[in-house]
C-alpha positions in Angstrom: 98.6 40.9 81.4 95.9 43.5 81.6 95.8 46.4 84.0 93.7 44.6 86.6 96.0 41.6 86.6 98.9 44.0 87.1 97.2 45.4 90.3 96.4 41.8 91.4 100.1 40.9 91.0 101.2 43.9 93.2 98.6 43.0 95.8 99.7 39.3 95.7 103.2 40.5 96.7 101.8 42.6 99.4 99.5 39.8 100.6 102.5 37.5 100.9 104.3 39.6 103.5 101.1 40.8 105.2 100.1 37.2 105.8 103.5 36.3 107.3 104.0 39.3 109.6 102.6 39.9 113.0 101.3 43.4 113.7 104.3 44.4 115.9 106.9 43.7 113.2 104.6 45.3 110.5 104.3 48.5 112.5 107.9 48.6 113.8 109.7 51.9 113.0 113.0 51.1 111.2 116.1 53.2 111.1 116.8 52.1 107.6 113.4 53.5 106.5 114.0 56.8 108.4 111.9 55.5 111.3 109.0 54.6 109.1 107.6 51.1 109.0 106.6 48.5 106.4 103.0 49.3 107.6 103.4 53.0 106.9 104.6 52.3 103.3 101.8 49.7 102.9 99.2 52.2 104.1 100.5 54.8 101.7 100.2 52.5 98.7 96.7 51.4 99.7 95.5 54.9 100.3 96.5 56.0 96.8 94.4 53.3 95.3 91.5 54.1 97.7 91.8 57.8 96.8 91.5 57.0 93.1 88.5 54.8 93.6 86.7 57.2 96.0 87.4 60.5 94.2 86.7 59.2 90.7 83.0 59.6 91.6 83.6 63.4 91.7 85.5 63.3 88.3 88.6 64.8 89.9 91.4 63.0 91.7 93.8 64.7 94.1 96.1 62.3 95.9 97.0 65.0 98.4 93.4 64.9 99.6 93.4 61.2 100.5 92.1 59.9 103.8 94.9 58.7 106.0 93.9 55.7 108.1 96.5 54.7 110.6 94.7 51.4 111.3 96.0 50.2 107.9 99.6 50.7 109.0 99.1 49.1 112.4 97.1 45.9 111.5 97.9 43.5 108.7 94.3 42.3 108.7 93.0 45.8 108.0 95.4 46.2 105.1 94.4 42.9 103.6 90.7 43.8 103.8 91.3 47.2 102.2 93.2 45.5 99.3 90.3 43.1 98.7 87.9 46.1 98.7 90.1 47.9 96.2 90.2 44.9 93.8 86.4 44.5 94.0 86.0 48.1 93.1 88.6 48.2 90.3 86.9 45.3 88.5 83.7 47.3 88.2 85.1 50.5 86.7 85.4 51.3 83.0 89.2 51.8 82.6 88.6 54.5 79.9 86.5 56.6 82.3 87.7 60.2 82.0 89.0 62.1 85.0 90.9 65.2 85.9 94.0 64.9 88.0 94.4 67.8 90.4 98.0 68.5 91.5 99.9 71.1 93.5 103.7 71.1 93.5 104.4 74.1 95.7 104.5 73.4 99.4 104.1 77.1 100.3 100.9 77.4 98.3 97.8 75.3 97.8 97.1 76.4 94.2 96.4 73.4 92.0 96.3 72.8 88.3 94.4 70.0 86.5 95.4 67.6 83.7 93.1 65.3 81.8 93.6 61.6 82.6 91.7 58.3 82.7 91.0 55.8 85.4 93.4 53.4 83.6 96.2 55.9 83.4 95.8 56.5 87.1 96.0 52.8 87.7 99.3 52.8 85.8 100.5 55.5 88.1 99.4 53.7 91.2 101.2 50.5 90.0 104.4 52.3 89.4 104.0 54.1 92.8 103.4 50.8 94.5 106.5 49.2 93.0 108.6 52.0 94.3 107.2 51.6 97.8 107.6 47.8 97.6 111.3 48.3 97.0 111.5 50.3 100.2 109.3 47.7 102.1 111.7 45.0 100.9 114.6 46.9 102.5 112.6 47.2 105.8 111.6 43.5 105.7 115.2 42.4 105.5 115.6 44.0 109.0 112.1 43.4 110.5 111.6 39.8 109.1 114.9 38.5 107.8 113.4 34.9 107.6 110.7 36.0 105.2 111.4 35.0 101.6 110.2 37.3 98.8 110.0 36.5 95.1 113.0 37.7 93.1 111.1 40.5 91.3 109.5 41.9 94.5 109.8 45.7 94.4 111.4 45.7 91.0 109.9 47.2 87.9 109.0 44.6 85.2 111.2 46.5 82.7 114.2 46.2 85.0 113.5 42.4 85.4 113.3 42.0 81.6 116.6 44.0 81.2 118.3 41.9 83.8 117.1 38.7 82.2 118.5 39.9 78.8 121.9 40.6 80.3 122.1 37.2 81.9 120.9 35.5 78.7 124.0 36.8 76.8 
């Protein structure tokens, strides 16, 4: 599986629940998610991919400076459309394109430092980040849409799935 296929796989999981939820359940604040919603976690994932695509044109990516679009967290159709735009964009980028990643880890100060990276490495980060949020979304969907069936590996890292399969094969 190449990197674009990995993103497509994540988005297929997201498309599954997005196409089976109405906007009210998608945007419903859930106590189990500290009053956040499946929509807010979905927006967060989408915005990281959007940030990478948009800011790569400057040569420097800073995920703290992403655009926050609340329509993505309120309307499944907006989320689905954004994911399609992301996939269209990713397919046209050279994965080895060099970038700088700008980060700041002190909440009291905005001072940043930069590290060298590539578009491909940032896609890897975004995939891992998405899996983490899908795990939380899965918890929320068990409350908001208990009838919704998710694939067994939804929100689970592929390495964990492989490890679990090895354990059951013994």
